[in-house]
C-alpha positions as CSV (number, residue, x, y, z in Angstrom):
1,M,45.4,-44.8,-6.7
2,K,48.9,-46.3,-6.4
3,L,48.8,-50.0,-5.5
4,L,51.6,-52.0,-3.9
5,V,51.7,-55.8,-3.9
6,V,54.3,-57.4,-1.6
7,T,55.2,-61.1,-1.9
8,P,57.4,-62.8,0.6
9,T,59.2,-65.7,-1.0
10,L,62.1,-68.2,-0.5
11,G,62.5,-68.1,-4.3
12,S,61.7,-71.8,-4.7
13,S,58.0,-71.8,-5.2
14,R,56.9,-73.4,-8.5
15,W,53.8,-71.2,-8.4
16,L,55.6,-67.9,-8.1
17,K,55.3,-67.2,-11.8
18,D,51.5,-67.6,-11.5
19,T,51.5,-65.2,-8.6
20,V,53.4,-62.5,-10.5
21,E,51.4,-63.0,-13.7
22,S,48.1,-62.7,-11.8
23,V,49.2,-59.3,-10.5
24,E,50.1,-58.2,-14.0
25,R,46.8,-59.3,-15.3
26,F,44.4,-58.2,-12.5
27,A,46.2,-55.2,-11.0
28,P,48.0,-53.7,-14.0
29,G,50.2,-50.7,-13.2
30,S,50.7,-51.7,-9.6
31,R,54.1,-51.9,-8.0
32,Q,55.2,-55.4,-7.2
33,I,57.9,-56.2,-4.7
34,L,59.3,-59.7,-3.9
35,V,61.1,-60.0,-0.6
36,A,63.6,-62.8,-0.8
37,P,66.8,-64.3,0.7
38,R,69.9,-62.5,-0.7
39,E,71.2,-65.6,-2.4
40,K,68.0,-65.8,-4.5
41,M,67.8,-62.1,-5.5
42,E,69.8,-62.3,-8.7
43,A,67.9,-65.3,-10.1
44,L,64.6,-63.7,-9.3
45,R,65.6,-60.4,-10.9
46,K,66.5,-62.3,-14.1
47,E,63.3,-64.2,-14.1
48,F,61.0,-61.3,-13.3
49,P,62.7,-58.2,-14.7
50,A,59.6,-56.0,-14.3
51,V,59.3,-56.8,-10.6
52,E,61.4,-55.3,-7.7
53,V,63.3,-57.7,-5.6
54,V,64.5,-56.7,-2.1
55,P,66.4,-58.6,0.5
56,E,64.8,-60.0,3.6
57,R,66.5,-59.4,7.0
58,G,65.4,-62.6,8.5
59,G,62.7,-63.1,11.2
60,G,60.0,-64.9,9.2
61,M,57.2,-64.2,6.7
62,Y,55.6,-61.3,8.6
63,A,59.0,-59.5,9.0
64,A,59.5,-60.0,5.3
65,I,56.2,-58.3,4.5
66,N,57.0,-55.4,6.8
67,D,60.4,-55.1,4.9
68,G,58.6,-55.0,1.6
69,V,56.3,-52.2,2.6
70,A,59.3,-50.3,4.1
71,A,61.2,-50.7,0.9
72,A,58.4,-49.1,-1.0
73,G,58.7,-45.9,1.0
74,G,55.8,-43.5,0.6
75,A,55.0,-44.2,-3.1
76,W,51.7,-46.1,-2.5
77,D,48.1,-45.5,-1.4
78,A,46.9,-49.1,-0.7
79,F,48.7,-52.4,-0.5
80,T,48.1,-56.1,-0.4
81,Y,50.4,-59.0,0.3
82,L,50.2,-62.2,-1.7
83,N,51.9,-65.5,-0.8
84,D,54.1,-67.0,-3.5
85,D,51.6,-69.7,-4.4
86,D,48.4,-67.6,-4.3
87,V,46.9,-65.5,-7.1
88,L,44.7,-62.4,-7.5
89,G,41.3,-62.9,-9.1
90,P,39.1,-61.2,-11.7
91,N,37.2,-59.2,-9.1
92,F,40.3,-57.5,-7.6
93,A,39.5,-54.5,-9.7
94,A,36.2,-54.1,-7.8
95,A,38.1,-54.1,-4.5
96,T,40.4,-51.5,-5.9
97,R,37.6,-49.2,-7.0
98,L,36.0,-49.5,-3.6
99,M,39.3,-48.6,-1.9
100,S,39.7,-45.6,-4.2
101,A,36.5,-44.2,-2.8
102,T,37.5,-44.8,0.8
103,T,38.4,-42.0,3.1
104,G,40.1,-42.4,6.5
105,E,41.5,-45.7,7.7
106,G,40.1,-48.5,5.5
107,I,40.4,-52.2,4.7
108,V,38.5,-53.7,1.7
109,Y,38.0,-57.5,1.3
110,G,36.1,-59.8,-0.9
111,R,35.5,-63.4,-1.8
112,V,38.4,-65.9,-1.9
113,A,38.4,-68.9,-4.1
114,L,40.1,-72.2,-3.2
115,I,42.4,-73.8,-5.9
116,G,44.5,-76.9,-5.9
117,A,48.2,-77.4,-6.8
118,G,47.3,-77.5,-10.5
119,G,45.0,-74.5,-10.3
120,E,41.8,-76.6,-10.3
121,S,38.8,-75.2,-8.4
122,L,38.2,-76.5,-4.9
123,G,35.4,-74.2,-3.8
124,A,35.7,-71.1,-1.8
125,L,36.3,-69.7,1.7
126,S,33.4,-68.5,3.8
127,I,33.5,-64.7,4.6
128,S,31.4,-62.2,6.4
129,P,28.8,-60.4,4.2
130,V,28.3,-57.7,6.9
131,P,31.6,-55.9,7.9
132,N,30.0,-54.3,10.9
133,L,29.5,-57.8,12.4
134,N,33.1,-58.9,11.9
135,R,34.0,-58.4,15.6
136,E,31.2,-60.6,16.8
137,L,32.4,-63.3,14.5
138,W,36.0,-63.1,15.7
139,E,34.7,-63.4,19.2
140,Q,33.2,-66.7,18.2
141,R,36.4,-67.9,16.7
142,I,35.1,-67.5,13.2
143,E,37.4,-65.9,10.6
144,P,35.2,-63.3,8.9
145,L,37.7,-62.5,6.1
146,F,41.0,-63.7,4.8
147,Q,44.3,-62.0,3.8
148,Q,44.3,-63.1,0.1
149,G,43.4,-60.0,-2.0
150,T,42.6,-57.8,1.0
151,L,43.5,-54.2,0.4
152,V,44.8,-52.0,3.2
153,N,45.2,-48.2,2.7
154,R,48.1,-46.2,4.0
155,A,46.1,-44.6,6.9
156,A,45.1,-48.0,8.2
157,W,48.7,-49.4,7.8
158,N,50.1,-46.4,9.7
159,R,47.6,-46.8,12.5
160,L,48.4,-50.5,12.9
161,A,52.2,-50.2,12.4
162,G,52.6,-53.4,10.4
163,F,52.5,-57.1,11.2
164,D,53.4,-58.6,14.5
165,E,56.8,-60.3,13.7
166,T,56.7,-62.5,16.8
167,L,54.0,-64.6,15.1
168,R,54.6,-67.5,12.8
169,F,51.1,-68.7,11.7
170,C,48.5,-66.0,12.5
171,G,50.2,-62.7,11.7
172,D,47.6,-61.9,9.0
173,S,44.6,-62.9,11.2
174,E,46.1,-60.9,14.1
175,F,46.6,-57.8,11.8
176,L,43.0,-57.9,10.6
177,A,41.5,-58.6,14.0
178,R,43.6,-55.8,15.5
179,A,42.3,-53.5,12.8
180,C,38.7,-54.4,13.8
181,V,39.4,-53.8,17.5
182,K,41.0,-50.4,16.8
183,G,38.0,-49.3,14.7
184,V,39.4,-49.4,11.2
185,Q,36.6,-49.3,8.6
186,F,36.0,-52.6,6.8
187,Q,34.2,-52.8,3.5
188,R,33.3,-55.9,1.4
189,A,33.7,-55.9,-2.4
190,A,30.6,-57.4,-4.0
191,G,30.9,-60.0,-6.8
192,G,33.2,-62.8,-7.5
193,P,36.6,-63.8,-6.1
194,V,39.1,-61.1,-5.3
195,A,41.9,-63.7,-5.0
196,A,42.5,-67.4,-4.8
197,F,44.1,-69.4,-2.0
198,R,46.0,-72.5,-3.1
199,L,45.7,-75.6,-1.0
200,R,48.7,-77.9,-1.4
201,A,50.8,-80.3,0.5
202,G,53.3,-79.0,3.0
203,Q,51.9,-75.5,3.6
204,L,52.0,-74.0,7.1
205,T,48.2,-73.5,7.1
206,K,47.8,-77.3,7.4
207,N,49.4,-77.3,10.9
208,R,46.1,-76.6,12.5
209,T,47.1,-77.5,16.0
210,A,49.9,-74.9,16.1
211,M,47.8,-72.3,14.3
212,E,44.9,-72.7,16.8
213,A,47.3,-72.4,19.8
214,E,48.8,-69.2,18.4
215,R,45.4,-67.9,17.5
216,K,44.2,-68.4,21.1
217,K,47.1,-66.2,22.3
218,V,46.2,-63.6,19.7
219,D,42.6,-63.5,20.9
220,E,43.7,-63.1,24.5
221,K,46.1,-60.3,23.5
222,L,43.4,-58.4,21.6
223,G,40.7,-58.9,24.2
224,L,38.6,-61.1,22.0
225,P,37.5,-63.9,24.3
226,A,34.8,-66.3,23.1
227,K,31.4,-65.1,24.1
228,R,27.9,-66.6,24.3
229,K,25.9,-66.7,21.1
230,Q,23.3,-64.1,22.0
231,G,22.2,-60.7,20.7
232,R,24.5,-59.4,18.0
233,H,26.6,-62.5,18.2
234,L,23.7,-64.7,17.4
235,L,22.6,-62.4,14.6
236,A,26.2,-62.4,13.1
237,L,26.4,-66.2,13.2
238,M,23.0,-66.6,11.5
239,I,23.8,-64.1,8.7
240,F,27.2,-65.7,8.2
241,R,25.9,-69.2,8.0
242,V,22.9,-68.4,5.7
243,W,24.9,-66.3,3.3
244,N,27.7,-68.9,3.0
245,L,25.3,-71.8,2.3
246,P,26.5,-72.1,-1.3
247,V,30.1,-72.4,0.0
248,Y,29.2,-75.2,2.4
249,A,27.2,-77.0,-0.3
250,G,30.2,-76.9,-2.6
251,R,32.4,-78.4,0.1
252,V,29.9,-81.2,0.7
253,R,29.8,-82.0,-3.0
254,R,33.6,-82.3,-3.2
255,F,34.6,-83.6,0.3
256,G,31.4,-84.9,2.0
257,F,30.1,-83.7,5.3
258,V,33.5,-82.7,6.8
259,S,34.9,-79.5,8.4
260,F,37.0,-77.1,6.5
261,N,40.1,-78.3,8.5
262,E,39.4,-81.9,7.4
263,A,38.9,-80.8,3.8
264,M,42.3,-79.1,3.9
265,R,43.9,-82.2,5.3
266,R,42.7,-84.3,2.5
267,V,44.1,-82.0,-0.3
268,E,47.6,-83.1,-1.3
């Protein structure tokens, strides 16, 4: 299976080398494409001679990801995008094997670790253990999976026609929720972290007010209004909470009894 990894970057991230090296280590043989401003391309090509660098056309991060996939043409079977401060994890190979066996429109996801600016462990993100209940979780405003390390095959990408370039904060969540609404098959890779999300000062993810406002618009667009917790919704919530108890326990040990949003705010 031919893998494509796209990284949108402004060319100034001090973690970009870690990102590139994680792809070389955990997804050897994959095609890496950096999408960057034209004035940064020459420097990036010198620093990363084994990686393709293509110009962005402007329009934000999600436009840049679309540009990277378009630049790859047809020479890939599955792709992921990786921010220029995040890294792939040791279980990415398991996600790749699962995707290799997938027929039709498919998305594979797995656990996502949390790391700090220096790479220190900060716990993990909570994810859905039962892909068939993902829609019920989205309808309760619970993210059942996260972009880092998620693999999308060509059939699913073609069906979804890329990321919504009008979005600034929630393009990845919208893409995954839209896939769920359209009936794309989701599978979860068992085992350890597929990737790691870096918490640091200044990232867009910390602007929770703007993110939540945009996410509300996304939910309305996709027809995912919040519903009462009954039936499958109650079952989905119960399974999600119980399965993620170790994640919550780790957060309490590190940050105390606070929400994930508050834990993010405290990380500098």
